[in-house]
VMD Tcl script that builds the backbone (N, CA, C; Angstrom):
set m [mol new atoms 369]
animate dup $m
set s [atomselect $m all]
$s set {name element resname resid chain x y z} {
  {N N UNK 1 A 115.675 131.006 2.881}
  {CA C UNK 1 A 115.395 132.128 2.004}
  {C C UNK 1 A 116.579 132.366 1.086}
  {N N UNK 2 A 116.288 132.887 -0.067}
  {CA C UNK 2 A 117.326 133.235 -1.026}
  {C C UNK 2 A 117.605 134.734 -0.863}
  {N N UNK 3 A 118.814 135.055 -0.450}
  {CA C UNK 3 A 119.165 136.434 -0.075}
  {C C UNK 3 A 118.865 137.463 -1.164}
  {N N UNK 4 A 119.225 137.163 -2.406}
  {CA C UNK 4 A 119.008 138.134 -3.492}
  {C C UNK 4 A 117.520 138.451 -3.636}
  {N N UNK 5 A 116.695 137.424 -3.702}
  {CA C UNK 5 A 115.252 137.624 -3.848}
  {C C UNK 5 A 114.674 138.291 -2.598}
  {N N UNK 6 A 115.127 137.864 -1.428}
  {CA C UNK 6 A 114.649 138.453 -0.172}
  {C C UNK 6 A 114.914 139.962 -0.164}
  {N N UNK 7 A 116.080 140.370 -0.630}
  {CA C UNK 7 A 116.400 141.791 -0.715}
  {C C UNK 7 A 115.458 142.540 -1.644}
  {N N UNK 8 A 115.115 141.926 -2.773}
  {CA C UNK 8 A 114.182 142.547 -3.716}
  {C C UNK 8 A 112.797 142.701 -3.077}
  {N N UNK 9 A 112.357 141.653 -2.365}
  {CA C UNK 9 A 111.048 141.693 -1.735}
  {C C UNK 9 A 111.012 142.714 -0.591}
  {N N UNK 10 A 112.113 142.846 0.145}
  {CA C UNK 10 A 112.165 143.868 1.203}
  {C C UNK 10 A 112.091 145.266 0.596}
  {N N UNK 11 A 112.775 145.466 -0.520}
  {CA C UNK 11 A 112.731 146.760 -1.203}
  {C C UNK 11 A 111.314 147.051 -1.695}
  {N N UNK 12 A 110.652 146.023 -2.241}
  {CA C UNK 12 A 109.272 146.157 -2.687}
  {C C UNK 12 A 108.368 146.530 -1.515}
  {N N UNK 13 A 108.559 145.861 -0.370}
  {CA C UNK 13 A 107.726 146.134 0.803}
  {C C UNK 13 A 107.898 147.585 1.263}
  {N N UNK 14 A 109.123 148.076 1.249}
  {CA C UNK 14 A 109.365 149.482 1.626}
  {C C UNK 14 A 108.670 150.422 0.657}
  {N N UNK 15 A 108.712 150.076 -0.616}
  {CA C UNK 15 A 108.076 150.893 -1.658}
  {C C UNK 15 A 106.566 150.913 -1.470}
  {N N UNK 16 A 105.987 149.753 -1.184}
  {CA C UNK 16 A 104.532 149.664 -1.002}
  {C C UNK 16 A 104.092 150.461 0.221}
  {N N UNK 17 A 104.876 150.407 1.283}
  {CA C UNK 17 A 104.504 151.097 2.522}
  {C C UNK 17 A 104.892 152.572 2.513}
  {N N UNK 18 A 105.524 153.050 1.452}
  {CA C UNK 18 A 105.982 154.440 1.402}
  {C C UNK 18 A 104.802 155.409 1.450}
  {N N UNK 19 A 105.013 156.577 2.061}
  {CA C UNK 19 A 103.943 157.587 2.115}
  {C C UNK 19 A 103.568 158.066 0.714}
  {N N UNK 20 A 102.339 158.499 0.583}
  {CA C UNK 20 A 101.842 159.033 -0.678}
  {C C UNK 20 A 102.245 160.495 -0.771}
  {N N UNK 21 A 102.714 160.926 -1.941}
  {CA C UNK 21 A 103.078 162.317 -2.136}
  {C C UNK 21 A 101.897 163.239 -1.895}
  {N N UNK 22 A 102.131 164.303 -1.140}
  {CA C UNK 22 A 101.077 165.276 -0.883}
  {C C UNK 22 A 100.153 164.890 0.266}
  {N N UNK 23 A 100.334 163.677 0.781}
  {CA C UNK 23 A 99.515 163.221 1.911}
  {C C UNK 23 A 100.494 162.818 3.005}
  {N N UNK 24 A 100.208 163.180 4.219}
  {CA C UNK 24 A 101.159 162.918 5.293}
  {C C UNK 24 A 101.185 161.455 5.716}
  {N N UNK 25 A 100.204 160.660 5.294}
  {CA C UNK 25 A 100.149 159.270 5.705}
  {C C UNK 25 A 100.367 158.342 4.511}
  {N N UNK 26 A 101.141 157.306 4.732}
  {CA C UNK 26 A 101.261 156.239 3.747}
  {C C UNK 26 A 100.345 155.109 4.171}
  {N N UNK 27 A 100.546 153.971 3.602}
  {CA C UNK 27 A 99.751 152.823 4.020}
  {C C UNK 27 A 100.035 152.495 5.479}
  {N N UNK 28 A 101.324 152.438 5.841}
  {CA C UNK 28 A 101.678 152.051 7.197}
  {C C UNK 28 A 100.976 150.754 7.574}
  {N N UNK 29 A 100.484 150.663 8.801}
  {CA C UNK 29 A 99.809 149.441 9.237}
  {C C UNK 29 A 98.503 149.176 8.491}
  {N N UNK 30 A 97.906 150.201 7.876}
  {CA C UNK 30 A 96.623 150.011 7.198}
  {C C UNK 30 A 96.763 149.263 5.875}
  {N N UNK 31 A 97.978 148.961 5.444}
  {CA C UNK 31 A 98.181 148.223 4.199}
  {C C UNK 31 A 97.444 146.893 4.225}
  {N N UNK 32 A 97.414 146.222 5.368}
  {CA C UNK 32 A 96.749 144.924 5.444}
  {C C UNK 32 A 95.244 145.063 5.259}
  {N N UNK 33 A 94.666 146.164 5.723}
  {CA C UNK 33 A 93.243 146.409 5.514}
  {C C UNK 33 A 92.980 146.582 4.029}
  {N N UNK 34 A 93.835 147.345 3.342}
  {CA C UNK 34 A 93.668 147.550 1.908}
  {C C UNK 34 A 93.796 146.229 1.143}
  {N N UNK 35 A 94.700 145.360 1.584}
  {CA C UNK 35 A 94.860 144.057 0.928}
  {C C UNK 35 A 93.608 143.219 1.136}
  {N N UNK 36 A 93.069 143.211 2.357}
  {CA C UNK 36 A 91.858 142.443 2.631}
  {C C UNK 36 A 90.676 142.977 1.841}
  {N N UNK 37 A 90.540 144.304 1.790}
  {CA C UNK 37 A 89.439 144.904 1.034}
  {C C UNK 37 A 89.551 144.571 -0.450}
  {N N UNK 38 A 90.769 144.479 -0.931}
  {CA C UNK 38 A 90.999 144.180 -2.340}
  {C C UNK 38 A 91.086 142.694 -2.624}
  {N N UNK 39 A 90.734 141.877 -1.643}
  {CA C UNK 39 A 90.769 140.421 -1.781}
  {C C UNK 39 A 92.128 139.950 -2.284}
  {N N UNK 40 A 93.182 140.428 -1.624}
  {CA C UNK 40 A 94.536 139.996 -1.960}
  {C C UNK 40 A 95.295 140.975 -2.835}
  {N N UNK 41 A 94.619 141.947 -3.417}
  {CA C UNK 41 A 95.267 142.949 -4.260}
  {C C UNK 41 A 95.488 144.210 -3.438}
  {N N UNK 42 A 96.551 144.923 -3.738}
  {CA C UNK 42 A 96.780 146.201 -3.066}
  {C C UNK 42 A 95.924 147.239 -3.776}
  {N N UNK 43 A 95.014 147.832 -3.030}
  {CA C UNK 43 A 94.115 148.819 -3.623}
  {C C UNK 43 A 94.780 150.185 -3.688}
  {N N UNK 44 A 94.353 151.012 -4.637}
  {CA C UNK 44 A 94.870 152.381 -4.685}
  {C C UNK 44 A 94.506 153.126 -3.405}
  {N N UNK 45 A 95.276 154.131 -3.112}
  {CA C UNK 45 A 94.968 154.934 -1.946}
  {C C UNK 45 A 96.183 155.232 -1.111}
  {N N UNK 46 A 97.336 154.741 -1.506}
  {CA C UNK 46 A 98.527 155.053 -0.736}
  {C C UNK 46 A 99.663 154.148 -1.124}
  {N N UNK 47 A 100.827 154.493 -0.632}
  {CA C UNK 47 A 101.998 153.661 -0.821}
  {C C UNK 47 A 102.432 153.531 -2.256}
  {N N UNK 48 A 103.497 152.789 -2.461}
  {CA C UNK 48 A 104.050 152.573 -3.797}
  {C C UNK 48 A 103.063 151.904 -4.718}
  {N N UNK 49 A 102.186 151.094 -4.155}
  {CA C UNK 49 A 101.190 150.421 -4.973}
  {C C UNK 49 A 100.300 151.403 -5.709}
  {N N UNK 50 A 100.275 152.632 -5.264}
  {CA C UNK 50 A 99.475 153.657 -5.924}
  {C C UNK 50 A 100.307 154.465 -6.905}
  {N N UNK 51 A 101.531 154.044 -7.141}
  {CA C UNK 51 A 102.348 154.700 -8.139}
  {C C UNK 51 A 103.294 155.742 -7.595}
  {N N UNK 52 A 103.551 155.731 -6.312}
  {CA C UNK 52 A 104.467 156.702 -5.727}
  {C C UNK 52 A 105.886 156.278 -6.050}
  {N N UNK 53 A 106.635 157.177 -6.650}
  {CA C UNK 53 A 108.023 156.874 -6.974}
  {C C UNK 53 A 108.120 155.835 -8.074}
  {N N UNK 54 A 109.237 155.841 -8.757}
  {CA C UNK 54 A 109.450 154.859 -9.813}
  {C C UNK 54 A 110.648 154.019 -9.415}
  {N N UNK 55 A 110.378 152.843 -8.941}
  {CA C UNK 55 A 111.425 151.905 -8.550}
  {C C UNK 55 A 111.246 150.661 -9.417}
  {N N UNK 56 A 112.070 150.498 -10.453}
  {CA C UNK 56 A 111.901 149.362 -11.366}
  {C C UNK 56 A 111.914 148.006 -10.665}
  {N N UNK 57 A 112.752 147.871 -9.643}
  {CA C UNK 57 A 112.807 146.593 -8.947}
  {C C UNK 57 A 111.505 146.338 -8.192}
  {N N UNK 58 A 110.998 147.352 -7.508}
  {CA C UNK 58 A 109.739 147.202 -6.778}
  {C C UNK 58 A 108.591 146.924 -7.739}
  {N N UNK 59 A 108.588 147.600 -8.871}
  {CA C UNK 59 A 107.551 147.351 -9.874}
  {C C UNK 59 A 107.633 145.929 -10.416}
  {N N UNK 60 A 108.839 145.435 -10.585}
  {CA C UNK 60 A 109.031 144.064 -11.064}
  {C C UNK 60 A 108.491 143.057 -10.049}
  {N N UNK 61 A 108.794 143.277 -8.775}
  {CA C UNK 61 A 108.293 142.382 -7.726}
  {C C UNK 61 A 106.770 142.477 -7.659}
  {N N UNK 62 A 106.223 143.694 -7.767}
  {CA C UNK 62 A 104.762 143.864 -7.747}
  {C C UNK 62 A 104.124 143.083 -8.893}
  {N N UNK 63 A 104.701 143.176 -10.059}
  {CA C UNK 63 A 104.200 142.436 -11.229}
  {C C UNK 63 A 104.234 140.929 -10.956}
  {N N UNK 64 A 105.322 140.462 -10.353}
  {CA C UNK 64 A 105.453 139.039 -10.024}
  {C C UNK 64 A 104.410 138.618 -8.996}
  {N N UNK 65 A 104.262 139.411 -7.936}
  {CA C UNK 65 A 103.310 139.077 -6.866}
  {C C UNK 65 A 101.882 139.064 -7.419}
  {N N UNK 66 A 101.574 139.996 -8.311}
  {CA C UNK 66 A 100.241 140.032 -8.934}
  {C C UNK 66 A 99.954 138.755 -9.723}
  {N N UNK 67 A 101.001 138.100 -10.239}
  {CA C UNK 67 A 100.832 136.886 -11.023}
  {C C UNK 67 A 100.788 135.606 -10.202}
  {N N UNK 68 A 101.027 135.711 -8.908}
  {CA C UNK 68 A 100.997 134.522 -8.041}
  {C C UNK 68 A 99.564 134.091 -7.768}
  {N N UNK 69 A 99.419 132.854 -7.320}
  {CA C UNK 69 A 98.108 132.399 -6.873}
  {C C UNK 69 A 97.687 133.257 -5.685}
  {N N UNK 70 A 96.421 133.285 -5.415}
  {CA C UNK 70 A 95.909 134.096 -4.315}
  {C C UNK 70 A 96.549 133.674 -2.984}
  {N N UNK 71 A 96.689 132.367 -2.790}
  {CA C UNK 71 A 97.265 131.844 -1.552}
  {C C UNK 71 A 98.715 132.300 -1.395}
  {N N UNK 72 A 99.525 132.167 -2.467}
  {CA C UNK 72 A 100.931 132.577 -2.416}
  {C C UNK 72 A 101.063 134.087 -2.280}
  {N N UNK 73 A 100.224 134.818 -2.994}
  {CA C UNK 73 A 100.259 136.277 -2.926}
  {C C UNK 73 A 99.943 136.766 -1.513}
  {N N UNK 74 A 98.936 136.187 -0.900}
  {CA C UNK 74 A 98.571 136.558 0.468}
  {C C UNK 74 A 99.702 136.230 1.433}
  {N N UNK 75 A 100.349 135.091 1.230}
  {CA C UNK 75 A 101.457 134.699 2.095}
  {C C UNK 75 A 102.610 135.703 1.979}
  {N N UNK 76 A 102.967 136.059 0.757}
  {CA C UNK 76 A 104.059 137.015 0.535}
  {C C UNK 76 A 103.711 138.365 1.164}
  {N N UNK 77 A 102.506 138.827 0.942}
  {CA C UNK 77 A 102.101 140.129 1.483}
  {C C UNK 77 A 102.058 140.109 3.009}
  {N N UNK 78 A 101.567 139.016 3.571}
  {CA C UNK 78 A 101.529 138.912 5.028}
  {C C UNK 78 A 102.939 138.897 5.598}
  {N N UNK 79 A 103.833 138.138 4.972}
  {CA C UNK 79 A 105.197 138.036 5.483}
  {C C UNK 79 A 105.954 139.349 5.361}
  {N N UNK 80 A 105.861 140.005 4.215}
  {CA C UNK 80 A 106.681 141.196 3.976}
  {C C UNK 80 A 106.033 142.513 4.390}
  {N N UNK 81 A 104.717 142.602 4.396}
  {CA C UNK 81 A 104.077 143.885 4.664}
  {C C UNK 81 A 103.590 144.041 6.100}
  {N N UNK 82 A 103.381 142.936 6.797}
  {CA C UNK 82 A 102.927 142.999 8.182}
  {C C UNK 82 A 104.145 143.085 9.088}
  {N N UNK 83 A 104.522 144.298 9.468}
  {CA C UNK 83 A 105.716 144.508 10.288}
  {C C UNK 83 A 105.385 144.561 11.773}
  {N N UNK 84 A 104.118 144.400 12.147}
  {CA C UNK 84 A 103.748 144.494 13.560}
  {C C UNK 84 A 103.773 143.142 14.261}
  {N N UNK 85 A 103.714 142.060 13.511}
  {CA C UNK 85 A 103.697 140.719 14.097}
  {C C UNK 85 A 105.058 140.053 13.966}
  {N N UNK 86 A 105.317 139.109 14.863}
  {CA C UNK 86 A 106.531 138.298 14.749}
  {C C UNK 86 A 106.320 137.274 13.634}
  {N N UNK 87 A 107.400 136.628 13.230}
  {CA C UNK 87 A 107.295 135.590 12.198}
  {C C UNK 87 A 106.362 134.478 12.672}
  {N N UNK 88 A 106.463 134.122 13.925}
  {CA C UNK 88 A 105.600 133.075 14.473}
  {C C UNK 88 A 104.124 133.484 14.402}
  {N N UNK 89 A 103.840 134.738 14.712}
  {CA C UNK 89 A 102.455 135.224 14.644}
  {C C UNK 89 A 101.955 135.275 13.199}
  {N N UNK 90 A 102.832 135.662 12.289}
  {CA C UNK 90 A 102.432 135.683 10.874}
  {C C UNK 90 A 102.146 134.273 10.378}
  {N N UNK 91 A 102.986 133.309 10.766}
  {CA C UNK 91 A 102.767 131.912 10.369}
  {C C UNK 91 A 101.442 131.405 10.945}
  {N N UNK 92 A 101.170 131.755 12.185}
  {CA C UNK 92 A 99.910 131.335 12.816}
  {C C UNK 92 A 98.721 131.941 12.077}
  {N N UNK 93 A 98.841 133.210 11.699}
  {CA C UNK 93 A 97.771 133.872 10.949}
  {C C UNK 93 A 97.528 133.163 9.613}
  {N N UNK 94 A 98.605 132.683 9.003}
  {CA C UNK 94 A 98.499 131.967 7.729}
  {C C UNK 94 A 98.151 130.490 7.917}
  {N N UNK 95 A 98.042 130.081 9.178}
  {CA C UNK 95 A 97.675 128.704 9.539}
  {C C UNK 95 A 98.673 127.688 9.003}
  {N N UNK 96 A 99.964 127.967 9.280}
  {CA C UNK 96 A 101.012 127.036 8.886}
  {C C UNK 96 A 102.174 127.148 9.863}
  {N N UNK 97 A 102.969 126.079 9.976}
  {CA C UNK 97 A 104.162 126.157 10.822}
  {C C UNK 97 A 105.184 127.128 10.227}
  {N N UNK 98 A 106.027 127.672 11.068}
  {CA C UNK 98 A 107.053 128.614 10.624}
  {C C UNK 98 A 107.938 127.965 9.548}
  {N N UNK 99 A 108.324 126.705 9.756}
  {CA C UNK 99 A 109.182 126.006 8.791}
  {C C UNK 99 A 108.518 125.934 7.422}
  {N N UNK 100 A 107.219 125.668 7.386}
  {CA C UNK 100 A 106.481 125.622 6.117}
  {C C UNK 100 A 106.457 126.993 5.461}
  {N N UNK 101 A 106.271 128.027 6.263}
  {CA C UNK 101 A 106.275 129.393 5.740}
  {C C UNK 101 A 107.607 129.689 5.048}
  {N N UNK 102 A 108.702 129.369 5.716}
  {CA C UNK 102 A 110.016 129.618 5.119}
  {C C UNK 102 A 110.252 128.749 3.881}
  {N N UNK 103 A 109.804 127.505 3.903}
  {CA C UNK 103 A 109.951 126.631 2.729}
  {C C UNK 103 A 109.194 127.199 1.525}
  {N N UNK 104 A 107.982 127.649 1.768}
  {CA C UNK 104 A 107.178 128.210 0.668}
  {C C UNK 104 A 107.759 129.526 0.166}
  {N N UNK 105 A 108.269 130.340 1.078}
  {CA C UNK 105 A 108.918 131.585 0.645}
  {C C UNK 105 A 110.149 131.292 -0.202}
  {N N UNK 106 A 110.903 130.275 0.175}
  {CA C UNK 106 A 112.083 129.919 -0.613}
  {C C UNK 106 A 111.686 129.455 -2.015}
  {N N UNK 107 A 110.595 128.697 -2.110}
  {CA C UNK 107 A 110.099 128.261 -3.423}
  {C C UNK 107 A 109.688 129.478 -4.256}
  {N N UNK 108 A 109.007 130.420 -3.632}
  {CA C UNK 108 A 108.578 131.630 -4.342}
  {C C UNK 108 A 109.785 132.475 -4.735}
  {N N UNK 109 A 110.770 132.577 -3.864}
  {CA C UNK 109 A 111.994 133.317 -4.192}
  {C C UNK 109 A 112.680 132.707 -5.413}
  {N N UNK 110 A 112.790 131.382 -5.444}
  {CA C UNK 110 A 113.436 130.711 -6.575}
  {C C UNK 110 A 112.656 130.971 -7.866}
  {N N UNK 111 A 111.341 130.888 -7.787}
  {CA C UNK 111 A 110.507 131.168 -8.960}
  {C C UNK 111 A 110.676 132.616 -9.402}
  {N N UNK 112 A 110.706 133.523 -8.455}
  {CA C UNK 112 A 110.889 134.944 -8.775}
  {C C UNK 112 A 112.196 135.171 -9.528}
  {N N UNK 113 A 113.280 134.570 -9.066}
  {CA C UNK 113 A 114.571 134.762 -9.730}
  {C C UNK 113 A 114.553 134.234 -11.160}
  {N N UNK 114 A 113.879 133.116 -11.387}
  {CA C UNK 114 A 113.758 132.567 -12.749}
  {C C UNK 114 A 112.951 133.528 -13.621}
  {N N UNK 115 A 111.811 133.977 -13.124}
  {CA C UNK 115 A 110.946 134.881 -13.889}
  {C C UNK 115 A 111.652 136.209 -14.144}
  {N N UNK 116 A 112.315 136.760 -13.132}
  {CA C UNK 116 A 113.028 138.037 -13.297}
  {C C UNK 116 A 114.131 137.898 -14.340}
  {N N UNK 117 A 114.816 136.771 -14.351}
  {CA C UNK 117 A 115.864 136.530 -15.351}
  {C C UNK 117 A 115.254 136.485 -16.757}
  {N N UNK 118 A 114.109 135.847 -16.891}
  {CA C UNK 118 A 113.442 135.781 -18.200}
  {C C UNK 118 A 113.010 137.166 -18.656}
  {N N UNK 119 A 112.498 137.981 -17.732}
  {CA C UNK 119 A 112.077 139.331 -18.085}
  {C C UNK 119 A 113.268 140.166 -18.551}
  {N N UNK 120 A 114.420 139.982 -17.883}
  {CA C UNK 120 A 115.629 140.725 -18.282}
  {C C UNK 120 A 116.063 140.330 -19.678}
  {N N UNK 121 A 115.927 139.052 -20.026}
  {CA C UNK 121 A 116.316 138.579 -21.352}
  {C C UNK 121 A 115.415 139.147 -22.436}
  {N N UNK 122 A 114.164 139.431 -22.107}
  {CA C UNK 122 A 113.211 139.978 -23.068}
  {C C UNK 122 A 113.447 141.450 -23.367}
  {N N UNK 123 A 114.158 142.128 -22.525}
  {CA C UNK 123 A 114.405 143.563 -22.720}
  {C C UNK 123 A 115.396 143.813 -23.805}
}
mol reanalyze $m
mol bondsrecalc $m
mol representation Tube
mol addrep $m
């Protein structure tokens, strides 16, 4: 994993799982249900994905994840948003070895850093 990108994705995951203002519950564990219902997209109804708080870094990661293929997007969401399973269980759920999961995450992290750098240059 690439530490800088991993940190951004962890921050994004915290933002997505954050409680909704005015409601005592955030997505919490139900985030995965919302992702499944949305066929890989985070549906409105809670968490940062619904616009809670303004975190430019989390928004940038969300924009990047939205642009990934469905397979890569699901992998990223499963890895970062499913906090109830171990890495081995998440890899099994994704039907891949743990080593493959980490290799693919590293590829996505590298792509994210390139895209984020390009976005910064456009500002």
